[in-house]
C-alpha atoms as a printed R data frame, in Angstrom:
    type eleno elety resid chain resno       x       y       z
1   ATOM     1    CA   MET     A     1  20.038  13.127 -37.017
2   ATOM     2    CA   MET     A     2  16.432  12.434 -37.131
3   ATOM     3    CA   ILE     A     3  16.611   9.011 -35.536
4   ATOM     4    CA   LYS     A     4  18.535  10.662 -32.527
5   ATOM     5    CA   ALA     A     5  15.571  13.357 -32.432
6   ATOM     6    CA   ILE     A     6  13.114  10.508 -32.532
7   ATOM     7    CA   LEU     A     7  14.781   8.480 -29.966
8   ATOM     8    CA   LEU     A     8  14.909  11.765 -27.792
9   ATOM     9    CA   ILE     A     9  11.456  12.557 -28.226
10  ATOM    10    CA   SER     A    10  10.822   8.957 -27.456
11  ATOM    11    CA   CYS     A    11  12.607   9.189 -24.135
12  ATOM    12    CA   ILE     A    12  10.935  12.153 -23.006
13  ATOM    13    CA   PHE     A    13   7.679  11.029 -23.743
14  ATOM    14    CA   ALA     A    14   8.391   7.773 -21.741
15  ATOM    15    CA   PHE     A    15   9.435  10.045 -18.426
16  ATOM    16    CA   LEU     A    16   6.560  12.316 -18.472
17  ATOM    17    CA   SER     A    17   3.988   9.456 -18.716
18  ATOM    18    CA   MET     A    18   5.925   7.820 -15.791
19  ATOM    19    CA   GLY     A    19   5.387  11.172 -13.926
20  ATOM    20    CA   VAL     A    20   1.829  11.467 -14.507
21  ATOM    21    CA   ILE     A    21   1.037   8.154 -13.154
22  ATOM    22    CA   SER     A    22   1.280   8.204  -9.328
23  ATOM    23    CA   ASP     A    23   0.892   5.287  -6.919
24  ATOM    24    CA   SER     A    24  -1.290   7.504  -4.827
25  ATOM    25    CA   ASN     A    25  -4.253   7.835  -7.788
26  ATOM    26    CA   GLN     A    26  -3.677   3.970  -8.502
27  ATOM    27    CA   ILE     A    27  -4.768   2.833  -5.382
28  ATOM    28    CA   SER     A    28  -7.514   4.117  -3.023
29  ATOM    29    CA   MET     A    29  -7.257   3.419   0.787
30  ATOM    30    CA   SER     A    30  -9.923   3.739   3.391
31  ATOM    31    CA   GLN     A    31  -9.379   2.674   7.058
32  ATOM    32    CA   ASN     A    32 -12.123   1.430   9.319
33  ATOM    33    CA   GLN     A    33 -11.988   1.376  13.316
34  ATOM    34    CA   THR     A    34 -13.392  -2.206  14.309
35  ATOM    35    CA   SER     A    35 -12.715  -2.468  18.041
36  ATOM    36    CA   THR     A    36 -11.016  -0.478  20.934
37  ATOM    37    CA   TRP     A    37 -10.183  -1.195  24.732
38  ATOM    38    CA   ASP     A    38  -8.001  -0.134  27.491
39  ATOM    39    CA   ASP     A    39  -5.487  -1.962  29.258
40  ATOM    40    CA   LYS     A    40  -2.916  -0.525  31.716
41  ATOM    41    CA   ASN     A    41  -3.470   3.123  31.274
42  ATOM    42    CA   THR     A    42  -2.634   2.162  27.152
43  ATOM    43    CA   THR     A    43  -5.731   2.694  24.484
44  ATOM    44    CA   PHE     A    44  -5.421  -0.093  21.583
45  ATOM    45    CA   THR     A    45  -7.615   0.202  18.437
46  ATOM    46    CA   VAL     A    46  -8.040  -2.386  15.907
47  ATOM    47    CA   TRP     A    47  -8.296  -1.198  12.362
48  ATOM    48    CA   GLU     A    48  -9.254  -2.523   9.187
49  ATOM    49    CA   VAL     A    49  -7.564  -1.299   5.939
50  ATOM    50    CA   MET     A    50  -8.965  -1.406   2.227
51  ATOM    51    CA   LEU     A    51  -6.836  -1.180  -0.661
52  ATOM    52    CA   VAL     A    52  -8.825  -0.880  -4.125
53  ATOM    53    CA   ASN     A    53  -6.989  -1.233  -7.303
54  ATOM    54    CA   ASN     A    54  -7.886   1.979  -9.440
55  ATOM    55    CA   TRP     A    55  -5.621   0.827 -12.390
56  ATOM    56    CA   ASN     A    56  -6.454  -0.734 -15.530
57  ATOM    57    CA   ALA     A    57  -3.922  -3.624 -14.829
58  ATOM    58    CA   THR     A    58  -3.456  -6.020 -12.448
59  ATOM    59    CA   ILE     A    59  -1.544  -5.367  -9.197
60  ATOM    60    CA   ILE     A    60   0.858  -8.428  -8.520
61  ATOM    61    CA   ASP     A    61   2.723  -6.391  -5.498
62  ATOM    62    CA   LEU     A    62   3.327  -3.231  -3.745
63  ATOM    63    CA   THR     A    63   5.317  -1.717  -0.613
64  ATOM    64    CA   ILE     A    64   2.984  -0.577   2.283
65  ATOM    65    CA   THR     A    65   4.859   1.480   4.651
66  ATOM    66    CA   ALA     A    66   3.542   2.986   8.125
67  ATOM    67    CA   THR     A    67   4.862   6.717   7.766
68  ATOM    68    CA   ALA     A    68   3.131   8.000  10.896
69  ATOM    69    CA   ASN     A    69   1.416   7.010  14.359
70  ATOM    70    CA   PHE     A    70   1.854   3.309  13.921
71  ATOM    71    CA   PHE     A    71   2.237   1.858  17.202
72  ATOM    72    CA   SER     A    72   2.809  -2.034  17.323
73  ATOM    73    CA   SER     A    73   4.675  -4.154  20.078
74  ATOM    74    CA   LYS     A    74   4.256  -7.551  18.513
75  ATOM    75    CA   PRO     A    75   4.541  -8.693  14.699
76  ATOM    76    CA   SER     A    76   0.871 -10.551  14.974
77  ATOM    77    CA   ASP     A    77  -0.363  -7.042  15.683
78  ATOM    78    CA   ILE     A    78  -0.512  -6.661  11.449
79  ATOM    79    CA   TRP     A    79  -1.887  -9.443   9.701
80  ATOM    80    CA   ASN     A    80  -2.618 -10.177   5.908
81  ATOM    81    CA   VAL     A    81   0.691  -8.391   4.876
82  ATOM    82    CA   GLU     A    82   4.126  -9.727   4.763
83  ATOM    83    CA   LYS     A    83   6.813  -7.872   6.702
84  ATOM    84    CA   VAL     A    84   9.762  -6.526   4.597
85  ATOM    85    CA   SER     A    85  11.488  -4.297   7.249
86  ATOM    86    CA   ASP     A    86  10.611  -2.238  10.314
87  ATOM    87    CA   LYS     A    87   6.927  -0.839   9.072
88  ATOM    88    CA   VAL     A    88   7.387  -1.609   5.910
89  ATOM    89    CA   TYR     A    89   4.979  -4.595   4.353
90  ATOM    90    CA   HIS     A    90   3.685  -6.164   0.781
91  ATOM    91    CA   PHE     A    91   1.365  -8.520  -0.151
92  ATOM    92    CA   GLN     A    92   1.697 -12.134   0.809
93  ATOM    93    CA   PRO     A    93   2.869 -14.481  -1.926
94  ATOM    94    CA   TYR     A    94  -0.884 -15.814  -2.599
95  ATOM    95    CA   LEU     A    95  -1.447 -12.195  -3.612
96  ATOM    96    CA   ILE     A    96   1.626 -11.618  -5.596
97  ATOM    97    CA   GLN     A    97   0.894 -15.099  -7.764
98  ATOM    98    CA   ASN     A    98  -3.008 -14.092  -8.263
99  ATOM    99    CA   GLY     A    99  -2.719 -10.288  -8.367
100 ATOM   100    CA   LEU     A   100  -5.187  -7.727  -7.498
101 ATOM   101    CA   SER     A   101  -7.118  -7.025 -10.618
102 ATOM   102    CA   THR     A   102  -8.962  -3.595 -11.749
103 ATOM   103    CA   GLY     A   103 -11.819  -2.734  -8.986
104 ATOM   104    CA   GLU     A   104 -10.920  -5.360  -6.601
105 ATOM   105    CA   ASN     A   105  -9.838  -4.906  -3.031
106 ATOM   106    CA   PHE     A   106  -7.790  -6.146  -0.772
107 ATOM   107    CA   THR     A   107  -8.154  -5.908   3.211
108 ATOM   108    CA   PHE     A   108  -5.404  -6.051   6.104
109 ATOM   109    CA   GLY     A   109  -5.911  -5.179   9.608
110 ATOM   110    CA   TYR     A   110  -3.468  -4.136  12.843
111 ATOM   111    CA   ILE     A   111  -3.894  -3.285  16.183
112 ATOM   112    CA   ASN     A   112  -2.697   0.256  17.189
113 ATOM   113    CA   GLU     A   113  -1.200   1.102  20.790
114 ATOM   114    CA   ALA     A   114  -3.059   4.512  20.145
115 ATOM   115    CA   LYS     A   115  -6.610   6.271  19.766
116 ATOM   116    CA   THR     A   116  -5.829   7.198  16.319
117 ATOM   117    CA   GLN     A   117  -5.195   5.415  12.994
118 ATOM   118    CA   ALA     A   118  -2.078   5.278  11.467
119 ATOM   119    CA   THR     A   119  -0.564   6.804   8.327
120 ATOM   120    CA   PHE     A   120   0.276   4.418   5.431
121 ATOM   121    CA   GLU     A   121   2.042   5.400   2.052
122 ATOM   122    CA   ILE     A   122   1.623   2.877  -1.008
123 ATOM   123    CA   SER     A   123   4.841   2.878  -3.434
124 ATOM   124    CA   ASN     A   124   6.337   0.482  -5.695
125 ATOM   125    CA   ILE     A   125   3.733  -0.968  -7.267
126 ATOM   126    CA   LYS     A   126   4.094  -3.537  -9.605
127 ATOM   127    CA   THR     A   127   1.729  -5.072 -12.618
128 ATOM   128    CA   LYS     A   128   1.471  -7.367 -14.837
């Protein structure tokens, strides 16, 4: 009976620990508009996105999902990330191999067919 109680307490602790660590707290994200132009009544803006690893572990991969305001017509409109599916990206192989250490930053960029920045969500953070 004691072993079951210890096992149950361990499982509850593990579950609660996972809930405390949210992906949004482990990565900070900032965006900076670097350029803009108009062409045929469409405004294009270029954005640089910086992700900073705030976790005390090396991140070897994560998922970056464009959740709103991302209007892109060509695959080359987003760079320094690898496409997984429509509006879903992750680290390139070199970064997966080397990882992003605590305090380090990673930058990717994109061209948006809009005056505003896109909204990105970070999830599925993998560490080593």
